[in-house]
N, C-alpha and C positions, 0 to 999 in steps of 0.2 A: 503493499500499500505507500502511496506516496502522500506523506503527510504535510506537502506543501501545495498540494493541488487542490483549488478550492472546492471542484465538484466531488471529489473524493472526501474532503474534510466535511462537507455539508451532509453527505450520506452518513459519514460515521457520527455525527454529532445527532442526527435525526436518529439514527438507531438506537442511541442512548438517552433521547429526550433531553439533550443538553441544550441549554440556553446560556449565551455570553452573560457575566457578571460585571457590572461595574464597579463593584465593591471590591472585586478581584484584580481589576484592571487587566481583564484577559482581551489580548489581540494575538491571533495567530499568524506566523510568518506564511506566505503563500509563494514565496521566491526560493527555490531549491538553492540556490547558489549562496544565500546568505547563512542559513545555520551551517553549512560547510565551512564557509569563510569565519565565522564566529568560532568554530571549533579550532580551524587553523590558527586563529590568531592566539588562542589559549596555550599552543606550543607546548601539548601535553605528549605523554609517551606512553609505551606500555608498562612504566613503572608507577604512573600516576594514578591515585585515586582522586576522583572528581565529585565535588559536591555541586549538583545543580538546584537551584531554587525556583519553584514555579515551573515544571517540566510542561504544563499545558497538556497537548495530546501526544508529545513526545518526538518533534521531528529534530529538535537540537540533542536531545539524547541519543538518538539513533547515530548521529553524526559522532558524538563523543564516545559512545562505547565502541566504534571502530578503531579508535585511538588509545584509549585508557585501558588499565588494568581493570578499573571498577568504576561505576558511576552510581552514586547515590542520590537519588532525584526526591526532594522533599516538597510534597503537594499538600495545601492546604485543603483545596475544594473537594469534598468526598465524592461529589458528582463525577468528577475527573478520574478517579481510582478504577472504575470498572474499565473505562475507555483505555488507561495506561496499561492494563492487565492484558487487552486486546492486542494493542499496539507495540508492547516492549516485552509481552510474555516470553518469546522466544529468544531473549537476548539473556544468557547466562551471566553476563557481568554487570547487569542493571539491577538495583534494588530501589524501590519505589517505597518511600516512608510517608505515613499520612499523617502529617504535622505541620503547625504552624512554625515557620523557620524561627521564629523570636522565641519562642516557647522550647525550642529544640536543645537538648543536650548534645553540643557537638563533640565536647571531649568522649563522652561514652560512646557516641555513634561512630567515632573514627580512631577508637583505642587500638593502639598497634600499628596503625598506618604511618608508614614514613615518609613518603611523598603525597602532598596534599595540594590541591589547586580548586579554585571555584570558577565555574563557566555557567553563565545563566543570563536569560533575558528577564531583567528584575520588574517586579509590578512597581509602576512610577510612582504610585502613592506613597509607598514605603522605601525606596530607593536608599535614603540616606540611613534611617534606623537599621536596615539589614546590612550595611556596610560597616557602621560602628559596632553593632553586634559581632559581625565576623571579626574586624580587626580588634576588638577588644576580648575576644572569646579565649585568648591564650595559646590558641593552636597556629602552627607555624605553615600556614598556606605560603606556597611558593609565589603564587600569583593569583589574582581575582580579575577574571574577564567577563565583563558585563556589558548587555546593551541598556541603555537608560536614555531618559528622553534628551534630545540634544541640547538643549539649553542647560540642562543639569551637567552634561559631560562637559560642556564649556566652563562651568563654574567650578567644576572639580579640577581642570588643568589650568586655571587662570593665573595669569603672574600678577605679581606684586604691583599694587596701585592701580589695577584696572577695576571696572565696576563689577565684574563677576567674581572677582577675589573676596574670600570671606573665610570664615571660622572653619568650614568644612574643607576648604583648599587646604589649610593648614593642618587639619586633621589627617587627612589623607599623605600629605608630604610628611608626615612624621612617621608613618608605618611603610609609606610606599613611594614608588617613582609612577606616577599616572602618565599614560600616554594614549591619546585619542588615536583610535586605529582607522576607523572609517565610518562615513555616515549611512543611515539607513532612511530613505523616504517613507513617508506615511502610507503610500501606495502599496507597499509590500506586505499589509497586513489584513486580516479578516477578523472582525471589521476593522474598517479604514479609521485610525485615530486621527485626532485634530493636530496632533504635533508630529514632527520627525523625530528621529531617534539617531543614535550614535553607539558605536562599540567603544568601550574604554577598557584599556590593560592596565591594572595596578600591579607592578613588579615589586614584591616584597623586598624591603632593604632593612638595615640595621637603624634604630633611630638616629638621626644626625646632632641630637642633643642629648645630655644626660639628665636634664631636667625632669623630675616627677611628672607624667602625664597627667594625672589629676590635677595638679597645681597649675601646670601650664595650659591647660584647656579651660580651667576656670577664668585664668585671666583673658585667654583667647576669646571666649564666649562673650565675657562682658565687654571685651573691646569692641565687637560687633553689634551689640545690643542696640545701639543707635549710631547708624552708619555716619551720619552728617556731624556729629559730636565730635570732640576732642578726647584723648584717651583720658585726661583728668576728667571731663564730664562723665564719659561712660563707666570708668573703672568705680567712681563715686556711687554708681547704681548697685554695685555689689560690696559696698561698704569699703571701699579705701578710699582714704582721704585725699583729698586733691593735692595738698602739701607733700604728701607722701610720693604720689604719682610724679608731682613736679619735680622733686629732689631727684628720683630715679632717673627719669628722663634727662636731667641734666647730668648725671655722672655717668650717662652712657652716650653722651653727647649727641642726644635727639632733640629735636624741636618741642619746646614746651606746648605747642598748639598741633603736634602729631595726632593723626587718626589712623585707626585700626588697619586701613588697607596700605598704607606707608611702611610696615613692619615687616622683616620676614621671620621665618622660624627661629633663626639663631638670635634676631633681635627680641623676640617674644621670651625666648629661654633667659635671656640675658635680665630682661625686665622682670620675669617672675621671680628670679633668686634675689634682685633688688628689693621686692615687693614683700617676700615672705616675712612672716613674724609679725 
């Protein structure tokens, strides 16, 4: 069965009395080369165990299974489980887990696996919470390759000082090296979404700073809580006196009127150390 053929997809869904859910952000790919290209971008091999989130009807899963040691596909929608049993049942290296990814014990699920990666078409309404959950899980994923909304991908890869640069940009750069791989137009999905998409690869790195991430990202989130305000004002909103911030900025040779988007990760780490205590 061609899981990217619109006619075959509709017949499959009708057999199972399946209707698309806006709650779960369901849009299935209908261009065969795209799931192949996503799987290729993940750079996985026969020694890699892959976590897929939201497999839908399994078109990307099939592509991953051809390359990986094992694919663990976590699906929240119980209506898709019998469909996945039909489309993936013949693949002996695919495990379908019926669960909410944000409530899944990833360490228990991947106990003993040495080489891990993530590859998924993420639900766009919870993209950021999923990435935060994965990166804070304590598991050592070699890479995370995901399709997300195009504007979100641009935000994840934004340069310091740009309008797209924000707290999530810095968070991702703490754990990974983000790279925009290729765009995916809205016309490649059923149903057609209102936005275009893009595939992003996050290559795992050692954190480039030694600052405790809990302390660091408290400051970062505070800094971007009011984008047009100076750091002295935004950090006051999380209980740091303006005078203390002003002194720290001066000691770091940063402008007293600096705003959140003007600092890079190393500058935030230095600022966090100055503001401790």
